[in-house]
All heavy atoms as a GROMACS GRO file, in nm:
protein
  600
    1MET      N    1   0.466   1.081  -0.281
    1MET     CA    2   0.527   1.016  -0.169
    1MET      C    3   0.442   0.896  -0.123
    1MET      O    4   0.496   0.795  -0.085
    1MET     CB    5   0.542   1.115  -0.055
    1MET     CG    6   0.608   1.058   0.067
    1MET     SD    7   0.645   1.189   0.182
    1MET     CE    8   0.573   1.121   0.326
    2PHE      N    9   0.310   0.909  -0.126
    2PHE     CA   10   0.226   0.802  -0.075
    2PHE      C   11   0.175   0.710  -0.185
    2PHE      O   12   0.107   0.614  -0.156
    2PHE     CB   13   0.107   0.860   0.002
    2PHE     CG   14   0.149   0.941   0.120
    2PHE    CD1   15   0.135   1.078   0.121
    2PHE    CD2   16   0.206   0.881   0.230
    2PHE    CE1   17   0.174   1.153   0.230
    2PHE    CE2   18   0.246   0.955   0.340
    2PHE     CZ   19   0.230   1.091   0.340
    3THR      N   20   0.202   0.741  -0.308
    3THR     CA   21   0.148   0.660  -0.416
    3THR      C   22   0.260   0.598  -0.499
    3THR      O   23   0.299   0.485  -0.475
    3THR     CB   24   0.053   0.741  -0.504
    3THR    OG1   25   0.121   0.858  -0.551
    3THR    CG2   26  -0.071   0.783  -0.428
    4TYR      N   27   0.312   0.670  -0.595
    4TYR     CA   28   0.411   0.611  -0.685
    4TYR      C   29   0.537   0.566  -0.612
    4TYR      O   30   0.586   0.456  -0.634
    4TYR     CB   31   0.448   0.708  -0.798
    4TYR     CG   32   0.546   0.644  -0.893
    4TYR    CD1   33   0.502   0.556  -0.990
    4TYR    CD2   34   0.683   0.665  -0.880
    4TYR    CE1   35   0.590   0.492  -1.074
    4TYR    CE2   36   0.772   0.602  -0.964
    4TYR     CZ   37   0.726   0.515  -1.061
    4TYR     OH   38   0.814   0.451  -1.143
    5ASN      N   39   0.592   0.650  -0.526
    5ASN     CA   40   0.716   0.613  -0.458
    5ASN      C   41   0.700   0.491  -0.369
    5ASN      O   42   0.789   0.407  -0.360
    5ASN     CB   43   0.771   0.732  -0.377
    5ASN     CG   44   0.821   0.842  -0.467
    5ASN    OD1   45   0.859   0.820  -0.582
    5ASN    ND2   46   0.820   0.964  -0.417
    6THR      N   47   0.585   0.480  -0.304
    6THR     CA   48   0.558   0.362  -0.223
    6THR      C   49   0.547   0.238  -0.311
    6THR      O   50   0.601   0.133  -0.277
    6THR     CB   51   0.429   0.382  -0.142
    6THR    OG1   52   0.444   0.500  -0.063
    6THR    CG2   53   0.402   0.264  -0.053
    7ALA      N   54   0.480   0.250  -0.423
    7ALA     CA   55   0.469   0.138  -0.516
    7ALA      C   56   0.606   0.100  -0.571
    7ALA      O   57   0.639  -0.018  -0.582
    7ALA     CB   58   0.374   0.173  -0.630
    8TRP      N   59   0.688   0.198  -0.601
    8TRP     CA   60   0.823   0.171  -0.652
    8TRP      C   61   0.905   0.097  -0.547
    8TRP      O   62   0.974   0.000  -0.578
    8TRP     CB   63   0.892   0.304  -0.688
    8TRP     CG   64   1.031   0.285  -0.736
    8TRP    CD1   65   1.072   0.254  -0.862
    8TRP    CD2   66   1.150   0.296  -0.657
    8TRP    NE1   67   1.208   0.245  -0.868
    8TRP    CE2   68   1.260   0.270  -0.742
    8TRP    CE3   69   1.175   0.325  -0.524
    8TRP    CZ2   70   1.391   0.272  -0.698
    8TRP    CZ3   71   1.306   0.327  -0.479
    8TRP    CH2   72   1.411   0.301  -0.566
    9ALA      N   73   0.895   0.139  -0.421
    9ALA     CA   74   0.970   0.074  -0.314
    9ALA      C   75   0.927  -0.070  -0.293
    9ALA      O   76   1.005  -0.152  -0.245
    9ALA     CB   77   0.955   0.153  -0.184
   10ALA      N   78   0.803  -0.101  -0.330
   10ALA     CA   79   0.750  -0.237  -0.316
   10ALA      C   80   0.756  -0.315  -0.446
   10ALA      O   81   0.696  -0.421  -0.458
   10ALA     CB   82   0.606  -0.231  -0.266
   11PHE      N   83   0.828  -0.263  -0.546
   11PHE     CA   84   0.843  -0.326  -0.677
   11PHE      C   85   0.710  -0.340  -0.751
   11PHE      O   86   0.691  -0.432  -0.828
   11PHE     CB   87   0.910  -0.464  -0.664
   11PHE     CG   88   1.035  -0.463  -0.583
   11PHE    CD1   89   1.036  -0.515  -0.455
   11PHE    CD2   90   1.152  -0.409  -0.633
   11PHE    CE1   91   1.152  -0.514  -0.379
   11PHE    CE2   92   1.268  -0.407  -0.558
   11PHE     CZ   93   1.268  -0.460  -0.430
   12ASP      N   94   0.617  -0.251  -0.726
   12ASP     CA   95   0.484  -0.259  -0.786
   12ASP      C   96   0.449  -0.142  -0.875
   12ASP      O   97   0.333  -0.122  -0.909
   12ASP     CB   98   0.377  -0.267  -0.675
   12ASP     CG   99   0.365  -0.405  -0.615
   12ASP    OD1  100   0.404  -0.503  -0.681
   12ASP    OD2  101   0.314  -0.414  -0.502
   13GLU      N  102   0.546  -0.061  -0.916
   13GLU     CA  103   0.514   0.061  -0.990
   13GLU      C  104   0.452   0.035  -1.127
   13GLU      O  105   0.388   0.122  -1.183
   13GLU     CB  106   0.638   0.150  -1.004
   13GLU     CG  107   0.745   0.098  -1.097
   13GLU     CD  108   0.841  -0.002  -1.035
   13GLU    OE1  109   0.818  -0.049  -0.923
   13GLU    OE2  110   0.941  -0.033  -1.101
   14LYS      N  111   0.468  -0.086  -1.181
   14LYS     CA  112   0.406  -0.118  -1.309
   14LYS      C  113   0.259  -0.155  -1.293
   14LYS      O  114   0.183  -0.153  -1.388
   14LYS     CB  115   0.480  -0.232  -1.377
   14LYS     CG  116   0.619  -0.192  -1.422
   14LYS     CD  117   0.691  -0.304  -1.490
   14LYS     CE  118   0.832  -0.260  -1.528
   14LYS     NZ  119   0.910  -0.370  -1.582
   15GLU      N  120   0.219  -0.191  -1.170
   15GLU     CA  121   0.083  -0.235  -1.144
   15GLU      C  122   0.001  -0.132  -1.067
   15GLU      O  123  -0.120  -0.130  -1.075
   15GLU     CB  124   0.084  -0.365  -1.063
   15GLU     CG  125   0.149  -0.480  -1.136
   15GLU     CD  126   0.165  -0.601  -1.046
   15GLU    OE1  127   0.109  -0.602  -0.934
   15GLU    OE2  128   0.233  -0.695  -1.087
   16ARG      N  129   0.065  -0.048  -0.984
   16ARG     CA  130  -0.008   0.045  -0.898
   16ARG      C  131   0.078   0.167  -0.869
   16ARG      O  132   0.192   0.173  -0.909
   16ARG     CB  133  -0.052  -0.023  -0.767
   16ARG     CG  134   0.062  -0.078  -0.686
   16ARG     CD  135   0.016  -0.144  -0.557
   16ARG     NE  136  -0.089  -0.240  -0.573
   16ARG     CZ  137  -0.074  -0.370  -0.586
   16ARG    NH1  138   0.046  -0.421  -0.585
   16ARG    NH2  139  -0.177  -0.449  -0.600
   17GLY      N  140   0.020   0.264  -0.801
   17GLY     CA  141   0.096   0.382  -0.760
   17GLY      C  142   0.060   0.509  -0.834
   17GLY      O  143   0.099   0.617  -0.794
   18SER      N  144  -0.010   0.496  -0.944
   18SER     CA  145  -0.055   0.614  -1.018
   18SER      C  146  -0.188   0.581  -1.085
   18SER      O  147  -0.222   0.465  -1.103
   18SER     CB  148   0.049   0.655  -1.124
   18SER     OG  149   0.073   0.550  -1.214
   19LEU      N  150  -0.262   0.685  -1.119
   19LEU     CA  151  -0.392   0.666  -1.183
   19LEU      C  152  -0.372   0.652  -1.334
   19LEU      O  153  -0.360   0.750  -1.406
   19LEU     CB  154  -0.484   0.783  -1.152
   19LEU     CG  155  -0.519   0.800  -1.004
   19LEU    CD1  156  -0.598   0.929  -0.984
   19LEU    CD2  157  -0.596   0.680  -0.953
   20GLU      N  158  -0.367   0.528  -1.379
   20GLU     CA  159  -0.349   0.497  -1.520
   20GLU      C  160  -0.436   0.377  -1.556
   20GLU      O  161  -0.460   0.290  -1.473
   20GLU     CB  162  -0.203   0.464  -1.550
   20GLU     CG  163  -0.107   0.579  -1.526
   20GLU     CD  164   0.037   0.537  -1.552
   20GLU    OE1  165   0.065   0.489  -1.664
   20GLU    OE2  166   0.120   0.552  -1.462
   21THR      N  167  -0.478   0.372  -1.680
   21THR     CA  168  -0.556   0.259  -1.728
   21THR      C  169  -0.476   0.130  -1.711
   21THR      O  170  -0.358   0.124  -1.743
   21THR     CB  171  -0.591   0.278  -1.877
   21THR    OG1  172  -0.663   0.400  -1.891
   21THR    CG2  173  -0.674   0.163  -1.929
   22GLY      N  174  -0.542   0.030  -1.655
   22GLY     CA  175  -0.479  -0.101  -1.638
   22GLY      C  176  -0.413  -0.122  -1.503
   22GLY      O  177  -0.376  -0.234  -1.470
   23LYS      N  178  -0.398  -0.017  -1.425
   23LYS     CA  179  -0.338  -0.031  -1.292
   23LYS      C  180  -0.448  -0.055  -1.189
   23LYS      O  181  -0.562  -0.013  -1.206
   23LYS     CB  182  -0.257   0.092  -1.255
   23LYS     CG  183  -0.128   0.104  -1.333
   23LYS     CD  184  -0.040   0.210  -1.274
   23LYS     CE  185   0.094   0.212  -1.343
   23LYS     NZ  186   0.184   0.308  -1.279
   24VAL      N  187  -0.410  -0.124  -1.082
   24VAL     CA  188  -0.506  -0.151  -0.975
   24VAL      C  189  -0.509  -0.035  -0.877
   24VAL      O  190  -0.413   0.039  -0.864
   24VAL     CB  191  -0.472  -0.282  -0.900
   24VAL    CG1  192  -0.481  -0.401  -0.992
   24VAL    CG2  193  -0.336  -0.274  -0.835
   25ALA      N  194  -0.621  -0.022  -0.810
   25ALA     CA  195  -0.635   0.082  -0.708
   25ALA      C  196  -0.646   0.015  -0.572
   25ALA      O  197  -0.741  -0.057  -0.547
   25ALA     CB  198  -0.758   0.168  -0.736
   26ASP      N  199  -0.549   0.037  -0.488
   26ASP     CA  200  -0.552  -0.015  -0.352
   26ASP      C  201  -0.613   0.092  -0.262
   26ASP      O  202  -0.608   0.211  -0.293
   26ASP     CB  203  -0.411  -0.048  -0.304
   26ASP     CG  204  -0.344  -0.154  -0.390
   26ASP    OD1  205  -0.415  -0.236  -0.450
   26ASP    OD2  206  -0.220  -0.156  -0.396
   27MET      N  207  -0.670   0.049  -0.150
   27MET     CA  208  -0.738   0.145  -0.065
   27MET      C  209  -0.728   0.102   0.081
   27MET      O  210  -0.731  -0.016   0.111
   27MET     CB  211  -0.886   0.153  -0.105
   27MET     CG  212  -0.965   0.247  -0.022
   27MET     SD  213  -1.141   0.267  -0.069
   27MET     CE  214  -1.181   0.128  -0.166
   28VAL      N  215  -0.714   0.201   0.167
   28VAL     CA  216  -0.718   0.179   0.311
   28VAL      C  217  -0.835   0.259   0.366
   28VAL      O  218  -0.859   0.372   0.326
   28VAL     CB  219  -0.585   0.217   0.379
   28VAL    CG1  220  -0.554   0.363   0.365
   28VAL    CG2  221  -0.586   0.176   0.525
   29ILE      N  222  -0.911   0.196   0.456
   29ILE     CA  223  -1.022   0.262   0.522
   29ILE      C  224  -0.983   0.281   0.668
   29ILE      O  225  -0.955   0.184   0.738
   29ILE     CB  226  -1.151   0.180   0.509
   29ILE    CG1  227  -1.185   0.162   0.361
   29ILE    CG2  228  -1.266   0.248   0.584
   29ILE    CD1  229  -1.296   0.065   0.334
   30LEU      N  230  -0.976   0.408   0.710
   30LEU     CA  231  -0.934   0.442   0.846
   30LEU      C  232  -1.054   0.472   0.933
   30LEU      O  233  -1.160   0.510   0.883
   30LEU     CB  234  -0.840   0.562   0.842
   30LEU     CG  235  -0.716   0.547   0.754
   30LEU    CD1  236  -0.642   0.679   0.742
   30LEU    CD2  237  -0.625   0.438   0.808
   31ASN      N  238  -1.037   0.462   1.065
   31ASN     CA  239  -1.147   0.490   1.156
   31ASN      C  240  -1.173   0.640   1.174
   31ASN      O  241  -1.279   0.679   1.220
   31ASN     CB  242  -1.124   0.423   1.292
   31ASN     CG  243  -1.006   0.481   1.366
   31ASN    OD1  244  -0.912   0.532   1.307
   31ASN    ND2  245  -1.008   0.470   1.498
   32ARG      N  246  -1.076   0.723   1.136
   32ARG     CA  247  -1.092   0.869   1.147
   32ARG      C  248  -1.015   0.936   1.033
   32ARG      O  249  -0.929   0.875   0.971
   32ARG     CB  250  -1.037   0.919   1.281
   32ARG     CG  251  -1.115   0.869   1.400
   32ARG     CD  252  -1.061   0.915   1.531
   32ARG     NE  253  -1.064   1.061   1.540
   32ARG     CZ  254  -1.001   1.129   1.636
   32ARG    NH1  255  -0.933   1.065   1.729
   32ARG    NH2  256  -1.007   1.259   1.641
   33ASN      N  257  -1.046   1.062   1.010
   33ASN     CA  258  -0.976   1.140   0.910
   33ASN      C  259  -0.844   1.191   0.969
   33ASN      O  260  -0.846   1.278   1.057
   33ASN     CB  261  -1.064   1.257   0.865
   33ASN     CG  262  -0.996   1.345   0.763
   33ASN    OD1  263  -0.880   1.326   0.727
   33ASN    ND2  264  -1.068   1.445   0.716
   34PRO      N  265  -0.728   1.143   0.924
   34PRO     CA  266  -0.601   1.186   0.983
   34PRO      C  267  -0.572   1.334   0.961
   34PRO      O  268  -0.500   1.396   1.040
   34PRO     CB  269  -0.497   1.098   0.914
   34PRO     CG  270  -0.562   1.051   0.790
   34PRO     CD  271  -0.709   1.045   0.818
   35LEU      N  272  -0.630   1.394   0.858
   35LEU     CA  273  -0.606   1.536   0.832
   35LEU      C  274  -0.682   1.626   0.929
   35LEU      O  275  -0.650   1.743   0.942
   35LEU     CB  276  -0.645   1.569   0.688
   35LEU     CG  277  -0.569   1.491   0.580
   35LEU    CD1  278  -0.623   1.524   0.442
   35LEU    CD2  279  -0.420   1.516   0.589
   36ALA      N  280  -0.783   1.570   0.996
   36ALA     CA  281  -0.862   1.647   1.092
   36ALA      C  282  -0.819   1.620   1.237
   36ALA      O  283  -0.881   1.670   1.329
   36ALA     CB  284  -1.010   1.614   1.076
   37MET      N  285  -0.712   1.541   1.254
   37MET     CA  286  -0.668   1.504   1.389
   37MET      C  287  -0.550   1.589   1.433
   37MET      O  288  -0.471   1.635   1.351
   37MET     CB  289  -0.626   1.356   1.391
   37MET     CG  290  -0.739   1.260   1.360
   37MET     SD  291  -0.683   1.089   1.342
   37MET     CE  292  -0.640   1.050   1.510
   38LYS      N  293  -0.538   1.605   1.563
   38LYS     CA  294  -0.420   1.670   1.619
   38LYS      C  295  -0.304   1.572   1.610
   38LYS      O  296  -0.324   1.450   1.620
   38LYS     CB  297  -0.445   1.709   1.765
   38LYS     CG  298  -0.554   1.812   1.781
   38LYS     CD  299  -0.578   1.840   1.928
   38LYS     CE  300  -0.693   1.939   1.942
   38LYS     NZ  301  -0.728   1.961   2.082
   39PRO      N  302  -0.181   1.622   1.592
   39PRO     CA  303  -0.066   1.532   1.578
   39PRO      C  304  -0.055   1.429   1.691
   39PRO      O  305  -0.024   1.313   1.666
   39PRO     CB  306   0.054   1.626   1.576
   39PRO     CG  307  -0.001   1.754   1.523
   39PRO     CD  308  -0.143   1.762   1.576
   40GLU      N  309  -0.084   1.469   1.812
   40GLU     CA  310  -0.071   1.375   1.924
   40GLU      C  311  -0.179   1.267   1.924
   40GLU      O  312  -0.168   1.166   1.992
   40GLU     CB  313  -0.069   1.450   2.059
   40GLU     CG  314  -0.194   1.529   2.089
   40GLU     CD  315  -0.191   1.672   2.037
   40GLU    OE1  316  -0.103   1.709   1.956
   40GLU    OE2  317  -0.280   1.748   2.075
   41GLU      N  318  -0.285   1.285   1.844
   41GLU     CA  319  -0.392   1.186   1.834
   41GLU      C  320  -0.366   1.081   1.727
   41GLU      O  321  -0.434   0.980   1.721
   41GLU     CB  322  -0.525   1.255   1.804
   41GLU     CG  323  -0.575   1.348   1.911
   41GLU     CD  324  -0.700   1.422   1.869
   41GLU    OE1  325  -0.720   1.442   1.747
   41GLU    OE2  326  -0.777   1.460   1.958
   42LEU      N  327  -0.267   1.103   1.641
   42LEU     CA  328  -0.244   1.013   1.529
   42LEU      C  329  -0.210   0.870   1.571
   42LEU      O  330  -0.237   0.775   1.498
   42LEU     CB  331  -0.135   1.069   1.437
   42LEU     CG  332  -0.174   1.193   1.359
   42LEU    CD1  333  -0.055   1.249   1.284
   42LEU    CD2  334  -0.288   1.163   1.263
   43LEU      N  335  -0.153   0.855   1.690
   43LEU     CA  336  -0.123   0.720   1.738
   43LEU      C  337  -0.250   0.638   1.762
   43LEU      O  338  -0.244   0.516   1.770
   43LEU     CB  339  -0.039   0.727   1.866
   43LEU     CG  340   0.103   0.779   1.847
   43LEU    CD1  341   0.171   0.795   1.983
   43LEU    CD2  342   0.183   0.686   1.758
   44ASN      N  343  -0.363   0.705   1.774
   44ASN     CA  344  -0.491   0.635   1.795
   44ASN      C  345  -0.560   0.599   1.665
   44ASN      O  346  -0.666   0.536   1.666
   44ASN     CB  347  -0.584   0.722   1.880
   44ASN     CG  348  -0.526   0.747   2.017
   44ASN    OD1  349  -0.466   0.658   2.076
   44ASN    ND2  350  -0.541   0.868   2.067
   45LEU      N  351  -0.502   0.635   1.552
   45LEU     CA  352  -0.560   0.605   1.421
   45LEU      C  353  -0.554   0.455   1.396
   45LEU      O  354  -0.453   0.390   1.419
   45LEU     CB  355  -0.480   0.679   1.313
   45LEU     CG  356  -0.539   0.686   1.175
   45LEU    CD1  357  -0.671   0.760   1.176
   45LEU    CD2  358  -0.441   0.756   1.082
   46LYS      N  359  -0.663   0.398   1.351
   46LYS     CA  360  -0.672   0.253   1.326
   46LYS      C  361  -0.714   0.227   1.182
   46LYS      O  362  -0.791   0.300   1.124
   46LYS     CB  363  -0.776   0.189   1.418
   46LYS     CG  364  -0.753   0.214   1.564
   46LYS     CD  365  -0.650   0.122   1.619
   46LYS     CE  366  -0.642   0.141   1.770
   46LYS     NZ  367  -0.512   0.135   1.823
   47VAL      N  368  -0.662   0.119   1.128
   47VAL     CA  369  -0.702   0.073   0.995
   47VAL      C  370  -0.823  -0.016   1.012
   47VAL      O  371  -0.817  -0.118   1.081
   47VAL     CB  372  -0.588  -0.004   0.925
   47VAL    CG1  373  -0.636  -0.063   0.794
   47VAL    CG2  374  -0.468   0.087   0.902
   48GLU      N  375  -0.933   0.024   0.952
   48GLU     CA  376  -1.056  -0.056   0.958
   48GLU      C  377  -1.053  -0.169   0.855
   48GLU      O  378  -1.094  -0.280   0.882
   48GLU     CB  379  -1.179   0.032   0.934
   48GLU     CG  380  -1.203   0.136   1.042
   48GLU     CD  381  -1.254   0.076   1.170
   48GLU    OE1  382  -1.328  -0.024   1.164
   48GLU    OE2  383  -1.221   0.130   1.277
   49LYS      N  384  -1.003  -0.136   0.736
   49LYS     CA  385  -1.000  -0.235   0.628
   49LYS      C  386  -0.893  -0.195   0.528
   49LYS      O  387  -0.869  -0.077   0.504
   49LYS     CB  388  -1.136  -0.242   0.559
   49LYS     CG  389  -1.154  -0.359   0.468
   49LYS     CD  390  -1.300  -0.371   0.426
   49LYS     CE  391  -1.324  -0.505   0.365
   49LYS     NZ  392  -1.464  -0.526   0.330
   50LEU      N  393  -0.828  -0.294   0.470
   50LEU     CA  394  -0.728  -0.272   0.367
   50LEU      C  395  -0.765  -0.355   0.246
   50LEU      O  396  -0.786  -0.476   0.256
   50LEU     CB  397  -0.589  -0.312   0.418
   50LEU     CG  398  -0.473  -0.304   0.322
   50LEU    CD1  399  -0.452  -0.160   0.274
   50LEU    CD2  400  -0.347  -0.356   0.386
   51LEU      N  401  -0.778  -0.290   0.132
   51LEU     CA  402  -0.812  -0.358   0.007
   51LEU      C  403  -0.692  -0.353  -0.087
   51LEU      O  404  -0.637  -0.246  -0.112
   51LEU     CB  405  -0.932  -0.294  -0.059
   51LEU     CG  406  -1.061  -0.292   0.023
   51LEU    CD1  407  -1.166  -0.208  -0.046
   51LEU    CD2  408  -1.110  -0.432   0.047
   52LEU      N  409  -0.652  -0.467  -0.137
   52LEU     CA  410  -0.545  -0.477  -0.235
   52LEU      C  411  -0.602  -0.544  -0.359
   52LEU      O  412  -0.658  -0.653  -0.350
   52LEU     CB  413  -0.427  -0.558  -0.181
   52LEU     CG  414  -0.361  -0.502  -0.056
   52LEU    CD1  415  -0.256  -0.600  -0.004
   52LEU    CD2  416  -0.299  -0.367  -0.085
   53LYS      N  417  -0.592  -0.476  -0.471
   53LYS     CA  418  -0.651  -0.523  -0.596
   53LYS      C  419  -0.800  -0.548  -0.579
   53LYS      O  420  -0.856  -0.641  -0.635
   53LYS     CB  421  -0.581  -0.649  -0.647
   53LYS     CG  422  -0.438  -0.628  -0.688
   53LYS     CD  423  -0.379  -0.755  -0.747
   53LYS     CE  424  -0.237  -0.730  -0.789
   53LYS     NZ  425  -0.176  -0.850  -0.847
   54GLY      N  426  -0.863  -0.467  -0.495
   54GLY     CA  427  -1.006  -0.479  -0.473
   54GLY      C  428  -1.048  -0.590  -0.380
   54GLY      O  429  -1.166  -0.613  -0.358
   55LYS      N  430  -0.952  -0.662  -0.321
   55LYS     CA  431  -0.984  -0.772  -0.231
   55LYS      C  432  -0.927  -0.743  -0.093
   55LYS      O  433  -0.823  -0.679  -0.080
   55LYS     CB  434  -0.925  -0.903  -0.284
   55LYS     CG  435  -0.983  -0.944  -0.417
   55LYS     CD  436  -0.921  -1.071  -0.466
   55LYS     CE  437  -0.976  -1.106  -0.604
   55LYS     NZ  438  -0.908  -1.218  -0.663
   56ALA      N  439  -0.994  -0.792   0.010
   56ALA     CA  440  -0.949  -0.770   0.147
   56ALA      C  441  -0.810  -0.828   0.166
   56ALA      O  442  -0.778  -0.937   0.117
   56ALA     CB  443  -1.047  -0.833   0.245
   57TYR      N  444  -0.724  -0.754   0.237
   57TYR     CA  445  -0.588  -0.797   0.266
   57TYR      C  446  -0.589  -0.925   0.348
   57TYR      O  447  -0.668  -0.942   0.440
   57TYR     CB  448  -0.516  -0.687   0.344
   57TYR     CG  449  -0.378  -0.723   0.390
   57TYR    CD1  450  -0.270  -0.717   0.304
   57TYR    CD2  451  -0.354  -0.762   0.522
   57TYR    CE1  452  -0.142  -0.749   0.346
   57TYR    CE2  453  -0.228  -0.794   0.565
   57TYR     CZ  454  -0.123  -0.788   0.478
   57TYR     OH  455   0.003  -0.821   0.521
   58LYS      N  456  -0.497  -1.015   0.315
   58LYS     CA  457  -0.483  -1.141   0.388
   58LYS      C  458  -0.345  -1.144   0.453
   58LYS      O  459  -0.248  -1.094   0.397
   58LYS     CB  460  -0.496  -1.259   0.291
   58LYS     CG  461  -0.629  -1.268   0.223
   58LYS     CD  462  -0.629  -1.378   0.121
   58LYS     CE  463  -0.755  -1.370   0.036
   58LYS     NZ  464  -0.742  -1.444  -0.088
   59LYS      N  465  -0.337  -1.205   0.569
   59LYS     CA  466  -0.208  -1.219   0.636
   59LYS      C  467  -0.113  -1.295   0.546
   59LYS      O  468  -0.154  -1.379   0.467
   59LYS     CB  469  -0.225  -1.292   0.768
   59LYS     CG  470  -0.294  -1.210   0.873
   59LYS     CD  471  -0.298  -1.283   1.005
   59LYS     CE  472  -0.366  -1.198   1.108
   59LYS     NZ  473  -0.368  -1.260   1.239
   60GLY      N  474   0.015  -1.264   0.557
   60GLY     CA  475   0.114  -1.332   0.475
   60GLY      C  476   0.155  -1.252   0.353
   60GLY      O  477   0.232  -1.299   0.272
   61GLN      N  478   0.103  -1.131   0.337
   61GLN     CA  479   0.140  -1.048   0.224
   61GLN      C  480   0.236  -0.939   0.272
   61GLN      O  481   0.228  -0.826   0.229
   61GLN     CB  482   0.016  -0.984   0.162
   61GLN     CG  483  -0.078  -1.084   0.101
   61GLN     CD  484  -0.206  -1.021   0.051
   61GLN    OE1  485  -0.264  -0.937   0.118
   61GLN    NE2  486  -0.250  -1.063  -0.064
   62GLY      N  487   0.327  -0.973   0.358
   62GLY     CA  488   0.416  -0.876   0.418
   62GLY      C  489   0.547  -0.860   0.345
   62GLY      O  490   0.560  -0.885   0.225
   63MET      N  491   0.650  -0.819   0.419
   63MET     CA  492   0.780  -0.783   0.364
   63MET      C  493   0.845  -0.897   0.287
   63MET      O  494   0.903  -0.876   0.181
   63MET     CB  495   0.872  -0.737   0.478
   63MET     CG  496   1.010  -0.694   0.431
   63MET     SD  497   1.008  -0.557   0.315
   63MET     CE  498   0.970  -0.424   0.423
   64MET      N  499   0.839  -1.019   0.338
   64MET     CA  500   0.906  -1.130   0.269
   64MET      C  501   0.847  -1.154   0.130
   64MET      O  502   0.920  -1.180   0.036
   64MET     CB  503   0.900  -1.257   0.354
   64MET     CG  504   0.982  -1.248   0.481
   64MET     SD  505   1.155  -1.199   0.454
   64MET     CE  506   1.218  -1.341   0.368
   65SER      N  507   0.716  -1.145   0.117
   65SER     CA  508   0.657  -1.166  -0.015
   65SER      C  509   0.695  -1.052  -0.110
   65SER      O  510   0.714  -1.074  -0.229
   65SER     CB  511   0.506  -1.182  -0.007
   65SER     OG  512   0.445  -1.063   0.038
   66LEU      N  513   0.708  -0.929  -0.057
   66LEU     CA  514   0.751  -0.817  -0.140
   66LEU      C  515   0.895  -0.837  -0.188
   66LEU      O  516   0.927  -0.813  -0.305
   66LEU     CB  517   0.741  -0.686  -0.064
   66LEU     CG  518   0.601  -0.637  -0.031
   66LEU    CD1  519   0.608  -0.512   0.055
   66LEU    CD2  520   0.522  -0.612  -0.156
   67LEU      N  521   0.981  -0.882  -0.099
   67LEU     CA  522   1.120  -0.908  -0.138
   67LEU      C  523   1.128  -1.020  -0.241
   67LEU      O  524   1.202  -1.010  -0.339
   67LEU     CB  525   1.204  -0.942  -0.016
   67LEU     CG  526   1.232  -0.827   0.080
   67LEU    CD1  527   1.299  -0.878   0.206
   67LEU    CD2  528   1.315  -0.720   0.014
   68ALA      N  529   1.052  -1.126  -0.220
   68ALA     CA  530   1.052  -1.236  -0.315
   68ALA      C  531   1.003  -1.190  -0.452
   68ALA      O  532   1.060  -1.225  -0.555
   68ALA     CB  533   0.966  -1.350  -0.263
   69LYS      N  534   0.898  -1.108  -0.454
   69LYS     CA  535   0.845  -1.057  -0.580
   69LYS      C  536   0.951  -0.975  -0.653
   69LYS      O  537   0.970  -0.988  -0.772
   69LYS     CB  538   0.721  -0.971  -0.555
   69LYS     CG  539   0.652  -0.929  -0.682
   69LYS     CD  540   0.541  -0.828  -0.662
   69LYS     CE  541   0.439  -0.866  -0.563
   69LYS     NZ  542   0.328  -0.768  -0.555
   70GLY      N  543   1.022  -0.890  -0.578
   70GLY     CA  544   1.126  -0.808  -0.639
   70GLY      C  545   1.240  -0.892  -0.695
   70GLY      O  546   1.291  -0.866  -0.803
   71LEU      N  547   1.280  -0.994  -0.620
   71LEU     CA  548   1.388  -1.081  -0.666
   71LEU      C  549   1.348  -1.160  -0.790
   71LEU      O  550   1.426  -1.177  -0.883
   71LEU     CB  551   1.430  -1.175  -0.554
   71LEU     CG  552   1.503  -1.109  -0.438
   71LEU    CD1  553   1.521  -1.209  -0.324
   71LEU    CD2  554   1.636  -1.052  -0.482
   72LEU      N  555   1.224  -1.208  -0.792
   72LEU     CA  556   1.177  -1.284  -0.908
   72LEU      C  557   1.164  -1.199  -1.032
   72LEU      O  558   1.179  -1.247  -1.144
   72LEU     CB  559   1.044  -1.352  -0.875
   72LEU     CG  560   1.053  -1.463  -0.770
   72LEU    CD1  561   0.914  -1.512  -0.732
   72LEU    CD2  562   1.138  -1.579  -0.819
   73ARG      N  563   1.138  -1.071  -1.014
   73ARG     CA  564   1.128  -0.980  -1.128
   73ARG      C  565   1.264  -0.929  -1.172
   73ARG      O  566   1.274  -0.857  -1.269
   73ARG     CB  567   1.039  -0.861  -1.092
   73ARG     CG  568   0.894  -0.897  -1.081
   73ARG     CD  569   0.815  -0.773  -1.063
   73ARG     NE  570   0.674  -0.806  -1.044
   73ARG     CZ  571   0.583  -0.719  -1.013
   73ARG    NH1  572   0.614  -0.593  -0.996
   73ARG    NH2  573   0.457  -0.755  -0.998
   74GLY      N  574   1.367  -0.960  -1.095
   74GLY     CA  575   1.501  -0.916  -1.132
   74GLY      C  576   1.531  -0.771  -1.101
   74GLY      O  577   1.618  -0.711  -1.160
   75GLN      N  578   1.457  -0.712  -1.007
   75GLN     CA  579   1.479  -0.574  -0.971
   75GLN      C  580   1.567  -0.570  -0.847
   75GLN      O  581   1.563  -0.660  -0.764
   75GLN     CB  582   1.348  -0.503  -0.945
   75GLN     CG  583   1.263  -0.495  -1.070
   75GLN     CD  584   1.137  -0.412  -1.045
   75GLN    OE1  585   1.129  -0.339  -0.949
   75GLN    NE2  586   1.042  -0.424  -1.135
   76PRO      N  587   1.645  -0.464  -0.830
   76PRO     CA  588   1.732  -0.454  -0.713
   76PRO      C  589   1.651  -0.443  -0.584
   76PRO      O  590   1.544  -0.386  -0.582
   76PRO     CB  591   1.814  -0.327  -0.735
   76PRO     CG  592   1.735  -0.249  -0.835
   76PRO     CD  593   1.656  -0.348  -0.916
   77VAL      N  594   1.706  -0.502  -0.479
   77VAL     CA  595   1.640  -0.495  -0.348
   77VAL      C  596   1.706  -0.389  -0.264
   77VAL      O  597   1.820  -0.370  -0.263
   77VAL     CB  598   1.648  -0.633  -0.276
   77VAL    CG1  599   1.589  -0.624  -0.138
   77VAL    CG2  600   1.577  -0.736  -0.358
   0.00000   0.00000   0.00000
């Protein structure tokens, strides 16, 4: 649910989403362990850092760029 399916939804399943040779590993660094938090505390969870292809996330890599990538690859949106 959090790996392959998310990559598939973002048209990235050929590049990420599973542990395979040649695929990139994306990572999020959170300020706390969400599995050790009470459900009502989850709203206080913060992203400290987001790495995509090993590089820090930059603004402008949002929904529109994902849609454009999918359209350019000829995959259904």
